[in-house]
KOLVEX-597364 format. One record per atom (N, C-alpha, C, O): residue in three letters; atom name; x, y, z. Coordinates in nm, 3 decimals, decimal comma, m for minus. Atoms other than C-alpha are relative to their C-alpha. Last residue first. Example, Ala and Ser with C-alpha at 12.3 -4.5 7.8 and 13.67 -1.06 7.14 Angstrom:
- SER_N_m0,082_m0,119_m0,006
- SER_CA_1,367_m0,106_0,714
- SER_C_m0,077_0,109_0,073
- SER_O_m0,026_0,220_0,090
- ALA_N_0,089_m0,119_0,000
- ALA_CA_1,230_m0,450_0,780
- ALA_C_0,090_0,120_0,000
- ALA_O_0,194_0,118_0,066
//
This chain:
- UNK_N_m0,076_m0,041_0,120
- UNK_CA_4,124_2,699_5,688
- UNK_C_0,141_m0,056_0,005
- UNK_O_0,220_m0,033_m0,086
- UNK_N_m0,004_0,112_0,095
- UNK_CA_3,919_2,503_5,942
- UNK_C_0,085_0,030_m0,122
- UNK_O_0,111_m0,058_m0,204
- UNK_N_m0,083_0,104_m0,059
- UNK_CA_3,989_2,745_6,228
- UNK_C_0,015_m0,119_m0,092
- UNK_O_0,106_m0,200_m0,075
- UNK_N_m0,142_m0,036_0,015
- UNK_CA_3,859_3,026_6,008
- UNK_C_0,093_m0,106_0,060
- UNK_O_0,206_m0,122_0,014
- UNK_N_m0,036_0,014_0,142
- UNK_CA_3,520_2,852_5,981
- UNK_C_0,150_0,030_m0,019
- UNK_O_0,220_m0,044_m0,088
- UNK_N_0,001_0,142_0,035
- UNK_CA_3,495_2,810_6,358
- UNK_C_0,045_m0,021_m0,145
- UNK_O_0,128_m0,107_m0,173
- UNK_N_m0,118_0,062_m0,061
- UNK_CA_3,599_3,168_6,427
- UNK_C_0,009_m0,147_m0,037
- UNK_O_0,117_m0,197_m0,067
- UNK_N_m0,116_m0,045_0,078
- UNK_CA_3,337_3,298_6,184
- UNK_C_0,128_m0,065_0,052
- UNK_O_0,212_m0,110_m0,026
- UNK_N_0,015_0,053_0,137
- UNK_CA_3,059_3,092_6,344
- UNK_C_0,125_0,034_m0,082
- UNK_O_0,185_m0,053_m0,145
- UNK_N_m0,038_0,142_m0,014
- UNK_CA_3,174_3,178_6,700
- UNK_C_m0,002_m0,069_m0,136
- UNK_O_0,083_m0,153_m0,165
- UNK_N_m0,145_0,004_m0,022
- UNK_CA_3,160_3,546_6,603
- UNK_C_0,051_m0,143_0,014
- UNK_O_0,157_m0,177_m0,039
- UNK_N_m0,063_m0,039_0,127
- UNK_CA_2,812_3,504_6,458
- UNK_C_0,152_m0,003_0,012
- UNK_O_0,222_m0,050_m0,078
- UNK_N_0,007_0,115_0,090
- UNK_CA_2,701_3,313_6,770
- UNK_C_0,067_0,031_m0,134
- UNK_O_0,137_m0,054_m0,190
- UNK_N_m0,087_0,105_m0,056
- UNK_CA_2,820_3,590_7,000
- UNK_C_0,004_m0,121_m0,092
- UNK_O_0,111_m0,177_m0,118
- UNK_N_m0,137_m0,043_0,028
- UNK_CA_2,659_3,852_6,775
- UNK_C_0,099_m0,104_0,050
- UNK_O_0,196_m0,137_m0,018
- UNK_N_m0,024_0,021_0,143
- UNK_CA_2,331_3,657_6,785
- UNK_C_0,141_0,043_m0,040
- UNK_O_0,204_m0,022_m0,123
- UNK_N_m0,007_0,143_0,029
- UNK_CA_2,334_3,631_7,164
- UNK_C_0,036_m0,026_m0,146
- UNK_O_0,119_m0,112_m0,176
- UNK_N_m0,124_0,051_m0,061
- UNK_CA_2,416_4,000_7,209
- UNK_C_0,017_m0,149_m0,028
- UNK_O_0,127_m0,193_m0,061
- UNK_N_m0,114_m0,050_0,077
- UNK_CA_2,144_4,107_6,964
- UNK_C_0,130_m0,060_0,054
- UNK_O_0,213_m0,109_m0,024
- UNK_N_0,001_0,074_0,126
- UNK_CA_1,881_3,888_7,132
- UNK_C_0,121_0,040_m0,085
- UNK_O_0,186_m0,046_m0,145
- UNK_N_m0,046_0,135_m0,033
- UNK_CA_1,975_4,035_7,471
- UNK_C_0,008_m0,085_m0,127
- UNK_O_0,104_m0,160_m0,147
- UNK_N_m0,144_m0,011_m0,027
- UNK_CA_1,943_4,385_7,325
- UNK_C_0,059_m0,137_0,034
- UNK_O_0,169_m0,170_m0,009
- UNK_N_m0,068_m0,010_0,129
- UNK_CA_1,605_4,295_7,175
- UNK_C_0,151_0,010_0,018
- UNK_O_0,228_m0,043_m0,062
- UNK_N_0,008_0,131_0,066
- UNK_CA_1,476_4,175_7,513
- UNK_C_0,075_0,002_m0,133
- UNK_O_0,145_m0,094_m0,166
- UNK_N_m0,091_0,090_m0,069
- UNK_CA_1,599_4,495_7,682
- UNK_C_0,003_m0,138_m0,063
- UNK_O_0,109_m0,199_m0,076
- UNK_N_m0,136_m0,040_0,037
- UNK_CA_1,425_4,712_7,422
- UNK_C_0,103_m0,092_0,064
- UNK_O_0,200_m0,131_m0,001
- UNK_N_m0,025_0,050_0,135
- UNK_CA_1,103_4,519_7,475
- UNK_C_0,142_0,031_m0,044
- UNK_O_0,211_m0,053_m0,102
- UNK_N_m0,001_0,147_m0,008
- UNK_CA_1,117_4,583_7,852
- UNK_C_0,031_m0,061_m0,137
- UNK_O_0,116_m0,150_m0,148
- UNK_N_m0,129_0,047_m0,053
- UNK_CA_1,219_4,947_7,804
- UNK_C_0,008_m0,153_0,008
- UNK_O_0,115_m0,210_m0,015
- UNK_N_m0,012_m0,016_m0,145
- UNK_CA_0,922_5,031_7,581
- UNK_C_0,130_m0,064_0,047
- UNK_O_0,194_m0,138_m0,028
- UNK_N_0,029_0,122_m0,075
- UNK_CA_0,975_5,064_7,209
- UNK_C_0,010_0,028_0,149
- UNK_O_0,084_0,117_0,192
- UNK_N_m0,044_m0,003_m0,139
- UNK_CA_0,961_5,371_6,983
- UNK_C_m0,046_m0,128_0,071
- UNK_O_m0,159_m0,173_0,052
- UNK_N_0,094_0,076_m0,084
- UNK_CA_0,940_5,343_6,606
- UNK_C_0,058_m0,009_0,140
- UNK_O_0,174_m0,045_0,158
- UNK_N_0,074_m0,080_m0,097
- UNK_CA_1,138_5,624_6,442
- UNK_C_m0,101_m0,074_0,086
- UNK_O_m0,179_m0,010_0,157
- UNK_N_0,118_m0,058_0,064
- UNK_CA_1,252_5,446_6,127
- UNK_C_m0,093_0,069_0,100
- UNK_O_m0,209_0,094_0,070
- UNK_N_m0,050_m0,097_0,098
- UNK_CA_1,600_5,382_6,266
- UNK_C_m0,115_0,071_m0,072
- UNK_O_m0,099_0,182_m0,123
- UNK_N_m0,046_m0,115_m0,077
- UNK_CA_1,427_5,213_6,563
- UNK_C_0,052_0,111_m0,093
- UNK_O_0,029_0,229_m0,068
- UNK_N_0,119_m0,071_m0,047
- UNK_CA_1,238_4,984_6,326
- UNK_C_0,040_0,126_0,076
- UNK_O_m0,021_0,232_0,059
- UNK_N_0,061_m0,063_0,118
- UNK_CA_1,562_4,889_6,149
- UNK_C_m0,123_0,080_0,043
- UNK_O_m0,141_0,193_m0,002
- UNK_N_m0,085_m0,112_0,040
- UNK_CA_1,734_4,825_6,483
- UNK_C_m0,058_0,075_m0,120
- UNK_O_m0,055_0,198_m0,124
- UNK_N_0,013_m0,105_m0,101
- UNK_CA_1,442_4,612_6,605
- UNK_C_0,082_0,123_m0,040
- UNK_O_0,033_0,235_m0,034
- UNK_N_0,128_m0,065_0,031
- UNK_CA_1,442_4,411_6,281
- UNK_C_m0,026_0,115_0,096
- UNK_O_m0,080_0,219_0,058
- UNK_N_m0,025_m0,078_0,121
- UNK_CA_1,810_4,340_6,345
- UNK_C_m0,127_0,075_m0,040
- UNK_O_m0,123_0,193_m0,077
- UNK_N_m0,072_m0,120_m0,041
- UNK_CA_1,728_4,233_6,699
- UNK_C_0,032_0,089_m0,119
- UNK_O_0,033_0,211_m0,107
- UNK_N_0,090_m0,092_m0,068
- UNK_CA_1,465_3,991_6,572
- UNK_C_0,069_0,130_0,038
- UNK_O_0,011_0,238_0,022
- UNK_N_m0,003_m0,128_0,071
- UNK_CA_1,709_3,832_6,330
- UNK_C_m0,090_0,104_0,065
- UNK_O_m0,101_0,217_0,016
- UNK_N_0,135_m0,054_0,009
- UNK_CA_1,784_3,541_6,561
- UNK_C_0,009_0,138_m0,065
- UNK_O_0,095_0,219_m0,030
- UNK_N_0,012_m0,144_0,015
- UNK_CA_2,084_3,314_6,550
- UNK_C_m0,145_0,043_0,009
- UNK_O_m0,237_m0,040_0,005
- UNK_N_0,138_m0,045_m0,015
- UNK_CA_2,174_2,960_6,655
- UNK_C_m0,006_0,152_0,005
- UNK_O_0,053_0,215_0,093
- UNK_N_0,005_m0,142_m0,035
- UNK_CA_2,495_2,793_6,538
- UNK_C_m0,145_0,047_0,000
- UNK_O_m0,221_0,016_m0,092
- UNK_N_0,140_m0,041_0,000
- UNK_CA_2,581_2,424_6,516
- UNK_C_m0,009_0,140_0,057
- UNK_O_0,047_0,170_0,163
- UNK_N_0,035_m0,036_0,138
- UNK_CA_2,927_2,304_6,418
- UNK_C_m0,148_0,036_m0,013
- UNK_O_m0,207_0,026_m0,121
- UNK_N_m0,109_m0,071_0,069
- UNK_CA_3,084_2,299_6,767
- UNK_C_m0,039_0,046_m0,140
- UNK_O_0,005_0,152_m0,184
- UNK_N_0,000_m0,141_m0,039
- UNK_CA_2,756_2,209_6,943
- UNK_C_0,104_0,079_m0,081
- UNK_O_0,078_0,193_m0,120
- UNK_N_m0,040_m0,025_m0,138
- UNK_CA_2,746_1,881_6,755
- UNK_C_m0,005_0,150_0,026
- UNK_O_m0,022_0,230_m0,066
- UNK_N_0,106_m0,090_m0,046
- UNK_CA_2,593_1,745_6,437
- UNK_C_0,023_0,017_0,150
- UNK_O_m0,038_m0,051_0,233
- UNK_N_0,015_m0,029_m0,142
- UNK_CA_2,888_1,586_6,259
- UNK_C_m0,118_0,094_0,025
- UNK_O_m0,143_0,187_m0,052
- UNK_N_0,028_m0,143_m0,005
- UNK_CA_2,835_1,446_5,912
- UNK_C_m0,023_0,033_0,148
- UNK_O_m0,121_m0,011_0,208
- UNK_N_m0,127_m0,071_0,001
- UNK_CA_3,005_1,105_5,930
- UNK_C_m0,019_0,151_m0,010
- UNK_O_0,079_0,225_m0,006
- UNK_N_m0,044_m0,017_m0,138
- UNK_CA_2,675_0,950_6,038
- UNK_C_0,134_0,073_0,008
- UNK_O_0,174_0,119_0,115
- UNK_N_m0,090_m0,115_0,002
- UNK_CA_2,554_1,006_5,685
- UNK_C_0,044_0,032_0,142
- UNK_O_0,049_0,148_0,182
- UNK_N_m0,137_0,050_m0,019
- UNK_CA_2,399_0,662_5,649
- UNK_C_0,101_0,113_m0,015
- UNK_O_0,208_0,095_m0,073
- UNK_N_m0,066_m0,014_0,130
- UNK_CA_2,084_0,829_5,517
- UNK_C_0,142_m0,054_0,003
- UNK_O_0,217_m0,037_m0,093
- UNK_N_0,074_0,082_0,097
- UNK_CA_1,881_0,703_5,815
- UNK_C_0,063_0,004_m0,138
- UNK_O_0,045_m0,088_m0,218
- UNK_N_m0,021_0,141_m0,029
- UNK_CA_2,145_0,840_6,054
- UNK_C_m0,067_m0,089_m0,104
- UNK_O_m0,008_m0,187_m0,150
- UNK_N_m0,140_0,029_0,034
- UNK_CA_2,145_1,183_5,897
- UNK_C_0,031_m0,147_0,023
- UNK_O_0,103_m0,209_m0,056
- UNK_N_m0,015_m0,005_0,146
- UNK_CA_1,764_1,189_5,907
- UNK_C_0,142_m0,037_m0,040
- UNK_O_0,162_m0,119_m0,129
- UNK_N_0,064_0,120_0,055
- UNK_CA_1,749_1,076_6,271
- UNK_C_0,016_m0,006_m0,151
- UNK_O_0,044_m0,112_m0,207
- UNK_N_m0,084_0,114_m0,037
- UNK_CA_1,998_1,342_6,377
- UNK_C_m0,055_m0,129_m0,060
- UNK_O_0,020_m0,211_m0,112
- UNK_N_m0,120_m0,007_0,083
- UNK_CA_1,803_1,605_6,183
- UNK_C_0,094_m0,117_0,030
- UNK_O_0,150_m0,177_m0,062
- UNK_N_0,040_0,036_0,136
- UNK_CA_1,475_1,504_6,343
- UNK_C_0,122_m0,003_m0,092
- UNK_O_0,135_m0,093_m0,175
- UNK_N_0,015_0,146_0,009
- UNK_CA_1,632_1,503_6,690
- UNK_C_m0,041_m0,046_m0,140
- UNK_O_m0,005_m0,156_m0,182
- UNK_N_m0,121_0,078_m0,029
- UNK_CA_1,767_1,857_6,634
- UNK_C_m0,022_m0,151_m0,008
- UNK_O_0,051_m0,218_m0,080
- UNK_N_m0,062_0,043_0,125
- UNK_CA_1,460_2,013_6,466
- UNK_C_0,118_m0,093_0,025
- UNK_O_0,148_m0,178_m0,058
- UNK_N_0,059_0,126_0,045
- UNK_CA_1,262_2,024_6,791
- UNK_C_0,064_m0,053_m0,128
- UNK_O_0,048_m0,171_m0,161
- UNK_N_0,139_0,033_m0,028
- UNK_CA_1,491_2,295_6,929
- UNK_C_m0,044_m0,137_m0,049
- UNK_O_0,034_m0,232_m0,048
- UNK_N_0,061_0,056_0,121
- UNK_CA_1,819_2,379_6,757
- UNK_C_m0,143_m0,049_0,021
- UNK_O_m0,210_m0,085_m0,076
- UNK_N_m0,034_0,141_0,018
- UNK_CA_1,901_2,599_7,061
- UNK_C_m0,063_m0,048_m0,131
- UNK_O_m0,150_0,020_m0,185
- UNK_N_m0,124_0,012_0,077
- UNK_CA_1,905_2,974_7,109
- UNK_C_0,053_m0,143_m0,002
- UNK_O_0,172_m0,168_0,021
- UNK_N_m0,110_m0,035_m0,090
- UNK_CA_1,635_2,978_7,379
- UNK_C_0,136_m0,026_m0,064
- UNK_O_0,229_m0,075_0,000
- UNK_N_m0,046_0,128_m0,056
- UNK_CA_1,390_2,798_7,148
- UNK_C_0,122_0,022_0,090
- UNK_O_0,202_m0,069_0,112
- UNK_N_0,116_0,072_m0,054
- UNK_CA_1,187_3,113_7,065
- UNK_C_0,038_m0,135_0,061
- UNK_O_m0,039_m0,192_0,138
- UNK_N_0,032_m0,057_m0,131
- UNK_CA_1,511_3,308_7,025
- UNK_C_m0,112_m0,079_0,067
- UNK_O_m0,111_m0,100_0,188
- UNK_N_m0,024_0,092_m0,112
- UNK_CA_1,612_3,068_6,751
- UNK_C_m0,026_0,060_0,138
- UNK_O_m0,008_m0,008_0,239
- UNK_N_0,120_m0,015_m0,085
- UNK_CA_1,457_3,246_6,454
- UNK_C_0,013_m0,084_0,127
- UNK_O_m0,084_m0,145_0,171
- UNK_N_0,050_m0,137_m0,009
- UNK_CA_1,743_3,112_6,240
- UNK_C_m0,123_0,000_0,091
- UNK_O_m0,176_m0,105_0,126
- UNK_N_0,142_m0,008_m0,031
- UNK_CA_1,932_2,787_6,294
- UNK_C_m0,039_0,147_0,016
- UNK_O_0,019_0,220_0,096
- UNK_N_0,034_m0,132_m0,053
- UNK_CA_2,266_2,727_6,130
- UNK_C_m0,151_0,008_0,017
- UNK_O_m0,228_m0,025_m0,074
- UNK_N_0,144_m0,017_m0,011
- UNK_CA_2,403_2,378_6,078
- UNK_C_m0,028_0,133_0,069
- UNK_O_0,016_0,157_0,181
- UNK_N_0,042_m0,078_m0,116
- UNK_CA_2,759_2,349_5,954
- UNK_C_m0,152_0,011_m0,003
- UNK_O_m0,213_0,018_m0,110
- UNK_N_0,140_m0,040_m0,011
- UNK_CA_2,895_2,086_5,719
- UNK_C_m0,025_0,074_0,131
- UNK_O_0,017_0,030_0,239
- UNK_N_0,010_m0,146_0,005
- UNK_CA_3,271_2,081_5,660
- UNK_C_m0,143_0,051_0,011
- UNK_O_m0,169_0,169_m0,014
- UNK_N_m0,053_m0,050_m0,127
- UNK_CA_3,320_1,718_5,768
- UNK_C_m0,008_0,153_0,009
- UNK_O_0,014_0,210_0,115
- UNK_N_0,098_0,022_m0,108
- UNK_CA_3,088_1,613_5,487
- UNK_C_0,048_0,055_0,133
- UNK_O_m0,032_0,097_0,216
- UNK_N_0,079_m0,122_m0,020
- UNK_CA_3,320_1,770_5,231
- UNK_C_m0,098_m0,013_0,115
- UNK_O_m0,141_0,087_0,173
- UNK_N_m0,065_m0,083_m0,103
- UNK_CA_3,562_1,480_5,276
- UNK_C_m0,078_0,127_0,028
- UNK_O_m0,061_0,187_0,134
- UNK_N_0,042_0,043_m0,134
- UNK_CA_3,315_1,261_5,083
- UNK_C_0,064_0,080_0,114
- UNK_O_0,006_0,091_0,222
- UNK_N_m0,100_0,088_m0,056
- UNK_CA_3,389_1,471_4,773
- UNK_C_m0,045_m0,041_0,140
- UNK_O_m0,093_0,044_0,216
- UNK_N_m0,116_m0,056_m0,068
- UNK_CA_3,071_1,632_4,656
- UNK_C_0,094_m0,110_0,046
- UNK_O_0,054_m0,225_0,068
- UNK_N_m0,088_m0,070_0,094
- UNK_CA_2,825_1,515_4,392
- UNK_C_0,127_0,053_0,064
- UNK_O_0,221_0,088_m0,007
- UNK_N_m0,040_0,097_0,101
- UNK_CA_2,644_1,248_4,599
- UNK_C_0,097_0,064_m0,101
- UNK_O_0,173_m0,007_m0,167
- UNK_N_m0,115_0,077_m0,046
- UNK_CA_2,651_1,491_4,889
- UNK_C_0,041_m0,110_m0,097
- UNK_O_0,152_m0,162_m0,089
- UNK_N_m0,117_m0,085_m0,020
- UNK_CA_2,429_1,742_4,711
- UNK_C_0,122_m0,084_0,037
- UNK_O_0,229_m0,068_m0,022
- UNK_N_m0,054_m0,042_0,129
- UNK_CA_2,183_1,483_4,583
- UNK_C_0,129_0,080_0,016
- UNK_O_0,227_0,056_m0,055
- UNK_N_m0,055_0,119_0,067
- UNK_CA_2,131_1,317_4,921
- UNK_C_0,068_0,041_m0,132
- UNK_O_0,180_m0,001_m0,161
- UNK_N_m0,117_0,039_m0,078
- UNK_CA_2,084_1,654_5,091
- UNK_C_0,069_m0,119_m0,065
- UNK_O_0,191_m0,120_m0,080
- UNK_N_m0,109_m0,092_0,035
- UNK_CA_1,852_1,767_4,813
- UNK_C_0,128_m0,033_0,075
- UNK_O_0,237_m0,022_0,020
- UNK_N_m0,043_0,025_0,138
- UNK_CA_1,631_1,461_4,852
- UNK_C_0,119_0,088_m0,038
- UNK_O_0,215_0,040_m0,099
- UNK_N_m0,061_0,133_0,006
- UNK_CA_1,609_1,489_5,232
- UNK_C_0,058_m0,027_m0,138
- UNK_O_0,173_m0,070_m0,151
- UNK_N_m0,128_m0,011_m0,070
- UNK_CA_1,539_1,862_5,221
- UNK_C_0,077_m0,131_m0,009
- UNK_O_0,196_m0,132_m0,038
- UNK_N_m0,090_m0,082_0,082
- UNK_CA_1,271_1,820_4,957
- UNK_C_0,138_0,007_0,063
- UNK_O_0,240_m0,010_m0,004
- UNK_N_m0,062_0,086_0,101
- UNK_CA_1,114_1,530_5,149
- UNK_C_0,097_0,079_m0,087
- UNK_O_0,197_0,025_m0,134
- UNK_N_0,074_0,044_0,119
- UNK_CA_1,038_1,758_5,440
- UNK_C_0,084_m0,080_m0,098
- UNK_O_0,207_m0,084_m0,089
- UNK_N_m0,086_m0,046_0,109
- UNK_CA_1,203_1,768_5,778
- UNK_C_m0,061_m0,055_m0,128
- UNK_O_m0,079_m0,176_m0,142
- UNK_N_m0,046_0,105_0,091
- UNK_CA_0,930_1,738_6,040
- UNK_C_0,091_0,063_m0,104
- UNK_O_0,075_0,179_m0,140
- UNK_N_0,055_0,123_m0,054
- UNK_CA_0,802_1,930_6,343
- UNK_C_0,034_m0,119_m0,090
- UNK_O_0,019_m0,235_m0,052
- UNK_N_0,064_0,085_0,101
- UNK_CA_1,032_2,216_6,258
- UNK_C_m0,053_m0,126_0,066
- UNK_O_0,016_m0,189_0,146
- UNK_N_0,129_0,051_m0,049
- UNK_CA_1,095_2,451_6,551
- UNK_C_m0,074_m0,083_m0,105
- UNK_O_m0,197_m0,085_m0,106
- UNK_N_m0,014_0,091_m0,113
- UNK_CA_1,464_2,527_6,511
- UNK_C_m0,130_m0,067_0,045
- UNK_O_m0,127_m0,156_0,130
- UNK_N_0,075_m0,058_m0,111
- UNK_CA_1,436_2,669_6,160
- UNK_C_0,003_m0,100_0,115
- UNK_O_m0,005_m0,221_0,092
- UNK_N_0,124_0,068_m0,037
- UNK_CA_1,710_2,562_5,923
- UNK_C_m0,072_0,081_0,107
- UNK_O_m0,014_0,169_0,171
- UNK_N_0,079_m0,091_m0,082
- UNK_CA_2,003_2,715_5,737
- UNK_C_m0,137_m0,063_0,022
- UNK_O_m0,211_m0,091_m0,072
- UNK_N_0,142_0,023_0,020
- UNK_CA_2,242_2,451_5,610
- UNK_C_m0,075_0,090_0,098
- UNK_O_m0,054_0,082_0,219
- UNK_N_0,093_m0,035_m0,107
- UNK_CA_2,598_2,572_5,585
- UNK_C_m0,144_m0,030_m0,041
- UNK_O_m0,188_0,009_m0,150
- UNK_N_0,129_0,012_0,067
- UNK_CA_2,867_2,409_5,375
- UNK_C_m0,103_0,020_0,111
- UNK_O_m0,113_m0,062_0,202
- UNK_N_0,121_0,034_m0,076
- UNK_CA_3,206_2,517_5,501
- UNK_C_m0,121_m0,008_m0,093
- UNK_O_m0,130_0,064_m0,193
- UNK_N_m0,027_0,018_m0,142
- UNK_CA_3,567_2,559_5,394
- UNK_C_m0,122_m0,040_0,081
- UNK_O_m0,109_m0,101_0,188
- UNK_N_0,126_m0,036_m0,063
- UNK_CA_3,517_2,499_5,023
- UNK_C_0,017_m0,029_0,149
- UNK_O_0,025_m0,145_0,190
- UNK_N_0,028_0,065_m0,128
- UNK_CA_3,829_2,484_4,813
- UNK_C_m0,130_0,056_0,057
- UNK_O_m0,176_0,164_0,021
- UNK_N_m0,117_0,083_m0,033
- UNK_CA_3,950_2,558_4,461
- UNK_C_m0,017_m0,069_0,134
- UNK_O_0,038_m0,177_0,155
- UNK_N_m0,077_m0,048_m0,115
- UNK_CA_3,606_2,676_4,353
- UNK_C_0,119_m0,093_0,025
- UNK_O_0,112_m0,213_0,000
- UNK_N_m0,104_m0,091_0,047
- UNK_CA_3,473_2,610_4,002
- UNK_C_0,087_0,054_0,113
- UNK_O_0,182_0,128_0,088
- UNK_N_m0,100_0,079_0,073
- UNK_CA_3,278_2,302_4,113
- UNK_C_0,112_0,085_m0,055
- UNK_O_0,218_0,033_m0,089
- UNK_N_m0,100_0,049_m0,094
- UNK_CA_3,106_2,527_4,367
- UNK_C_0,105_m0,089_m0,067
- UNK_O_0,215_m0,104_m0,014
- UNK_N_m0,078_m0,106_m0,062
- UNK_CA_2,932_2,724_4,094
- UNK_C_0,110_m0,056_0,090
- UNK_O_0,226_m0,017_0,078
- UNK_N_m0,084_m0,062_0,101
- UNK_CA_2,819_2,435_3,880
- UNK_C_0,091_0,106_0,062
- UNK_O_0,209_0,115_0,029
- UNK_N_m0,111_0,092_0,030
- UNK_CA_2,697_2,250_4,189
- UNK_C_0,093_0,057_m0,106
- UNK_O_0,215_0,041_m0,096
- UNK_N_m0,087_0,006_m0,117
- UNK_CA_2,487_2,545_4,306
- UNK_C_0,123_m0,086_m0,031
- UNK_O_0,236_m0,046_m0,005
- UNK_N_m0,073_m0,127_m0,006
- UNK_CA_2,343_2,600_3,958
- UNK_C_0,099_0,001_0,118
- UNK_O_0,212_0,048_0,104
- UNK_N_m0,094_m0,001_0,112
- UNK_CA_2,248_2,231_3,925
- UNK_C_0,085_0,128_0,001
- UNK_O_0,206_0,122_m0,020
- UNK_N_m0,110_0,089_m0,037
- UNK_CA_2,091_2,234_4,272
- UNK_C_0,106_0,000_m0,110
- UNK_O_0,226_0,002_m0,081
- UNK_N_m0,077_m0,067_m0,106
- UNK_CA_1,880_2,536_4,180
- UNK_C_0,121_m0,083_0,038
- UNK_O_0,232_m0,031_0,051
- UNK_N_m0,076_m0,109_0,063
- UNK_CA_1,772_2,371_3,855
- UNK_C_0,087_0,072_0,102
- UNK_O_0,203_0,103_0,075
- UNK_N_m0,105_0,061_0,082
- UNK_CA_1,673_2,053_4,041
- UNK_C_0,086_0,105_m0,068
- UNK_O_0,209_0,093_m0,071
- UNK_N_m0,101_0,051_m0,093
- UNK_CA_1,483_2,253_4,303
- UNK_C_0,116_m0,062_m0,076
- UNK_O_0,232_m0,040_m0,042
- UNK_N_m0,077_m0,117_m0,041
- UNK_CA_1,307_2,438_4,019
- UNK_C_0,108_m0,040_0,101
- UNK_O_0,219_0,012_0,098
- UNK_N_m0,084_m0,039_0,114
- UNK_CA_1,200_2,107_3,868
- UNK_C_0,087_0,120_0,036
- UNK_O_0,203_0,127_m0,002
- UNK_N_m0,121_0,081_0,005
- UNK_CA_1,083_1,992_4,212
- UNK_C_0,092_0,037_m0,116
- UNK_O_0,214_0,031_m0,104
- UNK_N_0,001_0,144_0,024
- UNK_CA_0,830_2,270_4,250
- UNK_C_0,136_m0,064_m0,012
- UNK_O_0,240_0,001_m0,003
- UNK_N_0,027_0,025_0,142
- UNK_CA_0,784_2,647_4,213
- UNK_C_0,010_m0,148_m0,036
- UNK_O_m0,015_m0,185_m0,151
- UNK_N_0,145_0,001_0,022
- UNK_CA_0,751_2,682_4,592
- UNK_C_m0,037_m0,025_m0,146
- UNK_O_m0,152_m0,056_m0,176
- UNK_N_0,047_m0,119_0,071
- UNK_CA_1,118_2,587_4,624
- UNK_C_m0,150_m0,012_m0,028
- UNK_O_m0,199_m0,119_m0,066
- UNK_N_0,145_m0,004_m0,018
- UNK_CA_1,171_2,304_4,872
- UNK_C_m0,059_0,125_m0,062
- UNK_O_m0,150_0,186_m0,007
- UNK_N_0,063_0,121_0,050
- UNK_CA_1,543_2,359_4,907
- UNK_C_m0,150_0,009_0,028
- UNK_O_m0,194_0,078_0,120
- UNK_N_0,030_0,107_m0,094
- UNK_CA_1,683_2,706_4,949
- UNK_C_m0,060_m0,121_m0,069
- UNK_O_m0,089_m0,118_m0,188
- UNK_N_0,145_0,023_m0,020
- UNK_CA_1,843_2,924_4,687
- UNK_C_m0,020_m0,116_0,097
- UNK_O_0,062_m0,207_0,105
- UNK_N_0,062_0,074_0,111
- UNK_CA_2,211_2,989_4,747
- UNK_C_m0,150_m0,009_0,023
- UNK_O_m0,197_0,013_0,135
- UNK_N_0,138_0,035_m0,033
- UNK_CA_2,399_3,240_4,959
- UNK_C_m0,062_m0,066_m0,123
- UNK_O_m0,051_m0,015_m0,234
- UNK_N_0,081_0,011_0,122
- UNK_CA_2,774_3,238_4,908
- UNK_C_m0,139_m0,047_0,042
- UNK_O_m0,156_m0,157_0,094
- UNK_N_0,120_0,078_m0,028
- UNK_CA_2,979_3,360_5,203
- UNK_C_m0,087_0,005_m0,125
- UNK_O_m0,119_0,112_m0,175
- UNK_N_0,104_m0,011_0,102
- UNK_CA_3,331_3,474_5,125
- UNK_C_m0,115_m0,093_0,037
- UNK_O_m0,096_m0,213_0,054
- UNK_N_0,096_0,108_m0,014
- UNK_CA_3,564_3,532_5,418
- UNK_C_m0,112_0,025_m0,100
- UNK_O_m0,180_0,127_m0,095
- UNK_N_0,135_m0,031_0,044
- UNK_CA_3,870_3,740_5,349
- UNK_C_m0,087_m0,123_0,016
- UNK_O_m0,042_m0,236_m0,006
- UNK_N_0,060_0,093_0,094
- UNK_CA_4,193_3,714_5,541
- UNK_C_m0,141_0,045_m0,036
- UNK_O_m0,203_0,123_0,035
- UNK_N_m0,032_m0,037_0,136
- UNK_CA_4,367_4,010_5,698
- UNK_C_m0,056_m0,094_m0,105
- UNK_O_m0,047_m0,066_m0,225
- UNK_N_m0,146_m0,002_0,017
- UNK_CA_4,364_3,851_6,042
- UNK_C_0,040_0,030_m0,144
- UNK_O_0,135_m0,030_m0,195
- UNK_N_m0,038_0,113_0,084
- UNK_CA_3,989_3,775_6,012
- UNK_C_0,150_m0,005_m0,027
- UNK_O_0,195_m0,081_m0,113
- UNK_N_0,037_0,122_m0,073
- UNK_CA_3,887_3,999_6,303
- UNK_C_0,048_m0,125_m0,076
- UNK_O_0,070_m0,230_m0,016
- UNK_N_m0,113_0,026_m0,090
- UNK_CA_4,073_4,281_6,125
- UNK_C_m0,023_m0,130_0,077
- UNK_O_0,072_m0,201_0,109
- UNK_N_0,004_m0,062_m0,132
- UNK_CA_3,806_4,250_5,860
- UNK_C_0,126_m0,030_0,077
- UNK_O_0,197_m0,127_0,050
- UNK_N_m0,141_m0,031_m0,017
- UNK_CA_3,733_4,170_5,498
- UNK_C_0,011_0,078_0,130
- UNK_O_m0,040_0,189_0,140
- UNK_N_m0,027_m0,072_m0,123
- UNK_CA_3,396_4,003_5,451
- UNK_C_0,150_0,013_0,016
- UNK_O_0,223_m0,086_0,015
- UNK_N_m0,136_0,021_m0,046
- UNK_CA_3,304_3,904_5,098
- UNK_C_0,021_0,088_0,122
- UNK_O_m0,004_0,209_0,118
//
């Protein structure tokens, strides 16, 4: 739960769930989905459903497709307008959805989920590299000025995206 002046006194609760395509197999994916649905069914409202993806996927696997279908079959159709796409490790694609974007558009279209928007407004690109840099620096690891500058740029981009992410969610409340 995030409680901040930035939120005008409101609280923002982010619920992290297990990912799709669990290494333990489809049965574990089914259990994970069941737990997710049980939890969100107890909520009075859901302002956003975030899918965390990598921007350099050459294909979206069957697990993702199956879980997407299953999730939206249990949710109110209005929930589709609350979908956000978040891309991690996006420095390598210049903070864009990269090769994953056309695959995701094609998948949504093939599933007749054209009502799920996939636009700049609901797409966010982050990179954790700068966070790793801060942790390394706290542990006494020294970096040259060029690397330090790259990490600072990564940090600024990710902070900008994080703020845009929070602002977007709060605008939907």
